[in-house]
TORPA-4810 file (N, C-alpha, C, O; in nm, 3 decimals):
<nodes>
NODE_1_3.393_5.571_-2.162_3.270_5.614_-2.153_3.227_5.417_-2.100_3.241_5.307_-2.154_M
NODE_2_3.180_5.461_-1.992_3.100_5.328_-1.941_3.019_5.296_-1.968_2.948_5.397_-1.964_Q
NODE_3_2.927_5.174_-2.017_2.840_5.222_-2.021_2.745_5.048_-1.946_2.761_4.930_-1.979_T
NODE_4_2.687_5.087_-1.880_2.607_4.937_-1.745_2.464_4.987_-1.786_2.397_5.090_-1.779_D
NODE_5_2.449_4.830_-1.842_2.259_4.816_-1.885_2.244_4.754_-1.764_2.330_4.684_-1.709_F
NODE_6_2.128_4.783_-1.721_2.056_4.672_-1.663_1.999_4.601_-1.756_1.973_4.639_-1.870_I
NODE_7_1.976_4.482_-1.701_1.892_4.370_-1.775_1.766_4.390_-1.764_1.717_4.442_-1.664_N
NODE_8_1.702_4.355_-1.861_1.509_4.372_-1.890_1.501_4.253_-1.750_1.575_4.155_-1.759_Q
NODE_9_1.405_4.268_-1.615_1.308_4.144_-1.584_1.219_4.117_-1.662_1.188_4.183_-1.761_I
NODE_10_1.167_4.016_-1.624_1.104_3.933_-1.672_0.951_3.916_-1.518_0.947_3.851_-1.414_I
NODE_11_0.855_4.008_-1.580_0.726_4.018_-1.439_0.729_3.905_-1.402_0.789_3.810_-1.452_P
NODE_12_0.652_3.910_-1.293_0.593_3.822_-1.247_0.434_3.777_-1.319_0.322_3.828_-1.325_T
NODE_13_0.491_3.667_-1.362_0.368_3.593_-1.413_0.191_3.671_-1.383_0.157_3.688_-1.266_P
NODE_14_0.104_3.705_-1.485_-0.037_3.645_-1.443_-0.068_3.541_-1.425_0.004_3.450_-1.464_T
NODE_15_-0.206_3.512_-1.346_-0.260_3.369_-1.376_-0.420_3.400_-1.431_-0.488_3.472_-1.357_L
NODE_16_-0.487_3.346_-1.565_-0.535_3.395_-1.600_-0.681_3.305_-1.547_-0.786_3.363_-1.521_K
NODE_17_-0.661_3.139_-1.538_-0.749_3.077_-1.461_-0.789_3.090_-1.332_-0.723_3.133_-1.237_T
NODE_18_-0.921_3.044_-1.335_-0.986_3.050_-1.165_-0.886_2.916_-1.091_-0.844_2.939_-0.978_N
NODE_19_-0.855_2.800_-1.148_-0.815_2.684_-1.142_-0.685_2.746_-1.090_-0.664_2.718_-0.972_K
NODE_20_-0.611_2.808_-1.136_-0.462_2.870_-1.119_-0.444_2.992_-1.014_-0.325_3.017_-0.996_C
NODE_21_-0.494_3.037_-0.974_-0.545_3.171_-0.911_-0.576_3.091_-0.779_-0.506_3.112_-0.680_K
NODE_22_-0.687_2.993_-0.775_-0.694_2.895_-0.708_-0.610_2.812_-0.622_-0.646_2.773_-0.511_I
NODE_23_-0.473_2.781_-0.687_-0.345_2.644_-0.653_-0.253_2.792_-0.588_-0.202_2.787_-0.476_I
NODE_24_-0.243_2.929_-0.685_-0.147_2.991_-0.568_-0.167_3.082_-0.457_-0.095_3.146_-0.381_A
NODE_25_-0.307_3.064_-0.477_-0.364_3.148_-0.336_-0.313_3.043_-0.183_-0.266_3.080_-0.075_F
NODE_26_-0.353_2.888_-0.240_-0.336_2.802_-0.093_-0.169_2.798_-0.107_-0.110_2.789_0.000_L
NODE_27_-0.097_2.803_-0.214_0.030_2.756_-0.226_0.101_2.880_-0.133_0.199_2.864_-0.061_L
NODE_28_0.045_2.978_-0.147_0.090_3.128_-0.095_0.015_3.116_0.057_0.063_3.161_0.160_R
NODE_29_-0.042_3.085_0.052_-0.131_3.067_0.257_-0.027_2.971_0.322_0.024_2.999_0.430_I
NODE_30_0.012_2.829_0.238_0.111_2.782_0.295_0.258_2.821_0.335_0.323_2.790_0.435_F
NODE_31_0.295_2.906_0.212_0.400_2.929_0.241_0.423_3.066_0.404_0.503_3.102_0.491_L
NODE_32_0.289_3.090_0.350_0.295_3.220_0.476_0.256_3.153_0.632_0.342_3.182_0.714_Q
NODE_33_0.171_3.091_0.673_0.094_3.050_0.767_0.126_2.928_0.819_0.085_2.904_0.932_F
NODE_34_0.192_2.843_0.758_0.194_2.665_0.815_0.307_2.727_0.910_0.288_2.648_1.003_T
NODE_35_0.387_2.790_0.947_0.472_2.815_1.048_0.385_2.818_1.138_0.381_2.718_1.210_S
NODE_36_0.306_2.906_1.161_0.195_2.944_1.311_0.106_2.863_1.304_0.064_2.850_1.419_Y
NODE_37_0.053_2.802_1.238_-0.023_2.651_1.222_-0.009_2.596_1.292_-0.095_2.569_1.376_I
NODE_38_0.142_2.539_1.290_0.243_2.419_1.351_0.235_2.448_1.487_0.157_2.383_1.555_V
NODE_39_0.308_2.541_1.541_0.263_2.628_1.662_0.135_2.590_1.736_0.112_2.502_1.819_A
NODE_40_0.055_2.690_1.676_-0.063_2.630_1.743_-0.132_2.529_1.789_-0.178_2.500_1.900_L
NODE_41_-0.132_2.480_1.683_-0.160_2.301_1.698_-0.083_2.209_1.793_-0.127_2.114_1.858_I
NODE_42_0.075_2.272_1.786_0.141_2.180_1.918_0.118_2.277_2.046_0.086_2.202_2.139_I
NODE_43_0.119_2.374_2.080_0.091_2.455_2.170_-0.128_2.365_2.224_-0.179_2.349_2.335_W
NODE_44_-0.171_2.341_2.116_-0.328_2.244_2.174_-0.295_2.179_2.243_-0.321_2.196_2.362_Y
NODE_45_-0.207_2.047_2.187_-0.212_1.916_2.179_-0.077_1.915_2.319_-0.105_1.826_2.400_M
NODE_46_-0.010_1.957_2.339_0.099_1.952_2.460_0.158_2.093_2.529_0.069_2.174_2.551_Y
NODE_47_0.282_2.133_2.564_0.234_2.260_2.564_0.337_2.413_2.479_0.356_2.425_2.358_D
NODE_48_0.376_2.492_2.571_0.389_2.591_2.462_0.499_2.603_2.468_0.540_2.715_2.435_Y
NODE_49_0.602_2.502_2.509_0.791_2.551_2.514_0.804_2.423_2.422_0.926_2.408_2.418_F
NODE_50_0.751_2.326_2.348_0.730_2.261_2.266_0.696_2.341_2.135_0.768_2.343_2.035_I
NODE_51_0.586_2.402_2.149_0.538_2.482_2.047_0.635_2.624_1.983_0.636_2.683_1.875_A
NODE_52_0.709_2.637_2.109_0.787_2.751_2.065_0.908_2.711_1.979_0.950_2.760_1.874_I
NODE_53_0.956_2.596_2.063_1.052_2.526_1.983_1.033_2.461_1.821_1.106_2.456_1.722_G
NODE_54_0.932_2.428_1.846_0.853_2.370_1.688_0.836_2.446_1.592_0.844_2.406_1.476_L
NODE_55_0.810_2.568_1.624_0.779_2.706_1.571_0.889_2.711_1.449_0.887_2.717_1.326_F
NODE_56_1.027_2.704_1.603_1.128_2.809_1.500_1.204_2.696_1.388_1.257_2.723_1.280_F
NODE_57_1.188_2.570_1.452_1.178_2.433_1.324_1.086_2.459_1.189_1.134_2.443_1.077_L
NODE_58_1.009_2.482_1.203_0.869_2.467_1.090_0.949_2.640_1.027_0.982_2.654_0.909_S
NODE_59_0.959_2.711_1.095_1.037_2.831_1.043_1.159_2.884_0.941_1.180_2.967_0.853_Y
NODE_60_1.226_2.767_1.022_1.356_2.736_0.927_1.327_2.644_0.821_1.363_2.682_0.709_L
NODE_61_1.259_2.514_0.830_1.168_2.467_0.684_1.109_2.516_0.644_1.125_2.499_0.523_I
NODE_62_1.031_2.582_0.663_0.920_2.679_0.575_1.058_2.737_0.475_1.053_2.717_0.353_M
NODE_63_1.191_2.817_0.545_1.253_2.899_0.529_1.312_2.844_0.390_1.308_2.908_0.285_G
NODE_64_1.379_2.683_0.411_1.435_2.612_0.283_1.342_2.599_0.176_1.373_2.625_0.060_I
NODE_65_1.189_2.544_0.225_1.123_2.497_0.103_1.077_2.655_0.024_1.072_2.655_-0.099_I
NODE_66_1.056_2.739_0.074_1.031_2.912_-0.005_1.151_2.899_-0.150_1.138_2.899_-0.273_R
NODE_67_1.303_2.887_-0.022_1.419_2.925_-0.126_1.425_2.811_-0.254_1.458_2.843_-0.368_S
NODE_68_1.394_2.692_-0.218_1.403_2.590_-0.287_1.261_2.614_-0.453_1.290_2.586_-0.570_K
NODE_69_1.130_2.666_-0.409_1.061_2.666_-0.475_1.105_2.834_-0.539_1.047_2.857_-0.646_L
NODE_70_1.141_2.880_-0.519_1.175_3.030_-0.597_1.308_3.064_-0.685_1.327_3.150_-0.771_R
NODE_71_1.414_2.941_-0.617_1.516_2.909_-0.692_1.513_2.806_-0.822_1.604_2.776_-0.898_N
NODE_72_1.363_2.760_-0.819_1.314_2.646_-0.900_1.258_2.695_-0.993_1.231_2.624_-1.091_S
NODE_73_1.232_2.797_-0.991_1.099_2.906_-1.120_1.173_3.030_-1.193_1.202_3.051_-1.311_V
NODE_74_1.193_3.115_-1.052_1.261_3.214_-1.095_1.379_3.266_-1.244_1.479_3.197_-1.223_I
NODE_75_1.394_3.320_-1.326_1.533_3.316_-1.388_1.652_3.340_-1.284_1.650_3.393_-1.174_P
NODE_76_1.753_3.282_-1.357_1.866_3.323_-1.298_1.922_3.445_-1.263_1.999_3.457_-1.167_K
NODE_77_1.881_3.554_-1.351_1.917_3.673_-1.386_1.819_3.735_-1.219_1.852_3.810_-1.127_A
NODE_78_1.727_3.677_-1.241_1.618_3.810_-1.127_1.639_3.721_-0.984_1.542_3.763_-0.921_Q
NODE_79_1.688_3.648_-0.916_1.730_3.555_-0.803_1.774_3.634_-0.730_1.756_3.619_-0.609_Q
NODE_80_1.835_3.725_-0.770_1.877_3.808_-0.637_1.782_3.938_-0.589_1.822_4.036_-0.526_E
NODE_81_1.676_3.919_-0.624_1.571_4.033_-0.607_1.520_3.944_-0.503_1.544_3.825_-0.487_Y
NODE_82_1.424_4.048_-0.416_1.364_3.968_-0.303_1.184_3.908_-0.351_1.125_3.991_-0.420_Q
NODE_83_1.139_3.834_-0.331_1.049_3.775_-0.353_0.952_3.768_-0.259_0.996_3.676_-0.190_Y
NODE_84_0.824_3.812_-0.196_0.723_3.756_-0.136_0.645_3.610_-0.137_0.645_3.536_-0.234_N
NODE_85_0.591_3.587_-0.032_0.519_3.445_-0.075_0.429_3.438_-0.204_0.438_3.340_-0.277_A
NODE_86_0.343_3.541_-0.232_0.262_3.587_-0.342_0.340_3.566_-0.475_0.295_3.520_-0.580_K
NODE_87_0.459_3.608_-0.451_0.563_3.621_-0.600_0.575_3.508_-0.625_0.521_3.457_-0.723_G
NODE_88_0.655_3.440_-0.535_0.656_3.301_-0.527_0.545_3.211_-0.609_0.541_3.154_-0.718_I
NODE_89_0.461_3.230_-0.501_0.309_3.129_-0.541_0.310_3.163_-0.689_0.343_3.068_-0.760_A
NODE_90_0.280_3.280_-0.754_0.275_3.281_-0.896_0.329_3.260_-0.976_0.275_3.232_-1.083_N
NODE_91_0.511_3.266_-0.953_0.590_3.215_-1.057_0.582_3.058_-1.058_0.569_2.997_-1.164_W
NODE_92_0.590_2.986_-0.921_0.548_2.906_-0.921_0.447_2.794_-1.000_0.478_2.696_-1.067_Y
NODE_93_0.339_2.838_-0.972_0.182_2.804_-1.039_0.208_2.859_-1.177_0.177_2.768_-1.254_T
NODE_94_0.254_2.975_-1.256_0.293_2.985_-1.362_0.383_2.895_-1.455_0.350_2.870_-1.571_A
NODE_95_0.492_2.851_-1.399_0.599_2.807_-1.431_0.560_2.648_-1.437_0.562_2.594_-1.547_R
NODE_96_0.510_2.546_-1.277_0.517_2.441_-1.279_0.414_2.349_-1.297_0.411_2.234_-1.339_E
NODE_97_0.295_2.462_-1.236_0.157_2.412_-1.248_0.046_2.405_-1.370_-0.010_2.317_-1.436_I
NODE_98_0.048_2.533_-1.361_-0.055_2.593_-1.508_0.045_2.624_-1.592_0.087_2.740_-1.596_C
NODE_99_0.099_2.519_-1.674_0.179_2.555_-1.809_0.053_2.613_-1.887_-0.047_2.540_-1.888_I
NODE_100_0.043_2.771_-1.973_-0.043_2.798_-2.030_0.015_2.868_-2.143_0.064_2.981_-2.137_E
NODE_101_0.006_2.785_-2.260_0.020_2.778_-2.433_-0.030_2.931_-2.450_-0.136_2.946_-2.389_I
NODE_102_0.016_3.054_-2.516_-0.025_3.181_-2.547_-0.123_3.132_-2.672_-0.186_3.215_-2.737_D
</nodes>
């Protein structure tokens, strides 16, 4: 008889203070919308061909930043799961910025 056990995963931390929630919200906005904001600014300032190229470049750079943030704070056993920008922001804020001792 084979017994396969599923490791218990640690739930995404809940932030208790308003300061931590605001930091997580700003980090989430940064992770979600930076590529679009960069493209719109470049489109307004220069040309839409350059904006399209910089959109793809910023999308690639933001993907690298997201993966670095995710891999630095999420436990090794849980890194194979998918996390959205809110989950990554909450993990990062709880583990690195707002270290709360219960």
